[in-house]
C-alpha positions, 0 to 999 in steps of 0.5 A: 500500500502506498500512502504517499500524497502523489506518486509515479513508477516509470520504466526509465527507457521507454517512459512506460508508466507502471503505477501511478497516483496523483501524478500530476499534482504539484506539491513542494519538492524540498531537496528534489529541486536539487535535480534540475540544479545538477541537471543544468550543471552537468548539461554545461560539463557536457557542452564545455561550458565549464570543467569539474577543475574549474574553481568557483568562488562562493559569495555571501549569498551561499554562505547564508544559505540555511538547512543542509549545507557543506559550510561554504564561507564567503570567498571560499574557492572550491572546484566545481567537482567538490561542489557538485559532491557536496550538492549530491552527497550532503544536499548542499544548499550552498553549493547550488547557489555558488554553482548557479551564480558561477554558471549564470552571475545570479541566483535569479538568472540560474532560476529562470533557466530552470524553468525554461528547461523545465518547459523544454522537457515537457514538465507542466506543473513545476515552478522553480523559485530558487536552485536547492528547494529551501521553502518558497511560495509557488515553488512546486513540483509533480511526481511525474515532472520529478520523474521527468527531470530525474530521467534526463538526469541519468541521461548524465552518467557521470553523475553515478560517480557522485551518486555511488559515493558511500560515506 
């Protein structure tokens, strides 16, 4: 028996729905938001826009993030590789902000890109308000949209170098 408010199970290679319940209900996604943040990072790596060895400087805004963090300090410099690891392993809200600012110049510009990419992927019940899923009015995703973005992320096989880290 599944008691979740919303759920979907897809076969990833075909997209065939195996099970769904309220799969299009938009709900606050919390840290699941980071799947889209990671997707955009991986796409930029694959496109050659950034490299794992590039150095990112954390801002005061990144440092100010609450919730799960990797304890970045303003002015601290860290590689893209280590920031991605911090997002995947530690759910680092601060690492998400640092990467967003590095890639697009501001969190706001990165969030616009997140919403644009969601639209391109057909994610009809998603609105991003931030990069990390901290509570924000109107920040929503449906289970179906989470499945869509997750399926897109796992096409980038290097993500498994981070998701299989044991700590």
